[in-house]
C-alpha positions, 0 to 999 in steps of 0.5 A: 841674152837678157829677157824681160822675164828674167830681169824682173824675177829671180829664178830659184832652183830647188833640189829635192833630197830624200831624207837619208835612211837611219844609220845602224847606230840610230836603229840600235839606239832606238831599239835599246832606249826607245824614241826619247833617248836624249830626253830620258838618258841625256842627263845621265850620259853627261853626268858620267863623263864629268871628272868625279865619275871617272874610274879611279885606280885601286883603293881599299873597299872603304875608300871606294865606298867613301867615293861612292857616297861622295858621288851620290852627293854630286849626283844629288846636287846636279838634280833640280828635284830629287822628288821628281827622280824618286817619282819617275820609274823610267828615270830610275831605270836610266839611273841604273843603266848608266851608273851601274857600269861606272860605280855599282856601289853608287848605283845600289845606294842611290837606288835605295835612297831615291827609289825604296826610301824616298819613293816610299815616303812620296807614294804614301798619303800625299796629303800629309805634309812632311819635311823631307829637306834632310833627305833631299839635301842628303844631310841624312841618307835613306835606306830600306829595311824589309828582308830578314835573315830567316825570311828573305823577301817574304814580307808577310813573314816579317817578325820585327815588331812595332808595339804601340805604346799608349803612354808615350803615343808611339811605337817600340821597334824590337827584334825578337830573335836572331832570325828577325834581324834585317839583312844587308841594308846599308845601315852603317854610318858610312857616308853620313847619318842614316834613316830607314823605312822599316817593315815591322809587324804592328801590335796594338792592344793584343792584336796583330794588325799586319806588316806596315812601314815605320820611319826610324832614324838609325845612326848619326855620323859616327855610330848607331843610335841607342836601341839600334844595333848595326853590325857591318858584314864582311867585305866581299868581292864586287861593289863595296856597299856597307851591307849590315845586319840590323836589329832593334832593342825596344827602340821607340819611334814617335807616332807622327813618324811611324803610324801606318795609314788607316790605323788609329789606337782605340779611343782616338778618332783622328787617323794618325800620320804615317811613314808610307808604303814602300816604292814601286819596286816592292811595297807592303800595301797600306792598310793591308793585313797580309803584308804582301808586296804589290807593285804600282803603276805611275799615277797621273800626278806625282806628289812633291815634298810639299804635299802638292803635285807635279806632272812628270812631263819629262821622263828624265830627271829635270837637272842642271847640266853637270 
């Protein structure tokens, strides 16, 4: 039966549905990864599903190590900003969570390059303009040299010296005895040329100024540079990282690549450029005389390679889809 009311108006039936409760998977994901799973972990989850990251069968330790460095370059090419990754502790943590089960050696060398090496350079003195293009494009791989044979991670006890050479306006890195050799950093030419951030005791005009960090090229693509001795440690079970013993024999680095912050040679007035402090994981405090490591929180604005800043609004590394 028709009705003037029904003929004039459409009748809409609205069914009220309650939001379904979260599944066990949803709850477990939130517990393990927090509320921003896709934002912080989506990039790494996609990356490890691509063909280059599928676990190969067998291979010698050297072949597996070469694959890890190859994957490091694929990872770097997928990022839209290596500086953003290096400056974001949550993204670095996600890197370790997702890459660790897939390729432990890759996890180690990536963590060293982005966190300890690049993180050190970016954390320190953002007003200093520094060309990081070789490291951001992986023409040169970064590593970090603090631990010594006789002292472990006791940064205050470091015995590697960096003596100021006034005539050449730079620093002479030297290993005074076997106990002061840097222990286990990946300093061999495997994977390509290496540059290190080196913890050393600054000596100038007869005064010990404490432990600072110095930026020093270590190898080319074939061998260690003159003045640098790199001895590969024996292969071990597990991840095939190129762990080495590294020492210096009066190895010169220029002041614009190695001077600590807040220090200048006597009779000069300008504060010289410097390599920077180490990453948020472990660092020698800039200007500190005791060299004790400290941790640091996330600053409001992260320094970029150009000396500016970028806001870490996204916790995950901004990246193109692999």
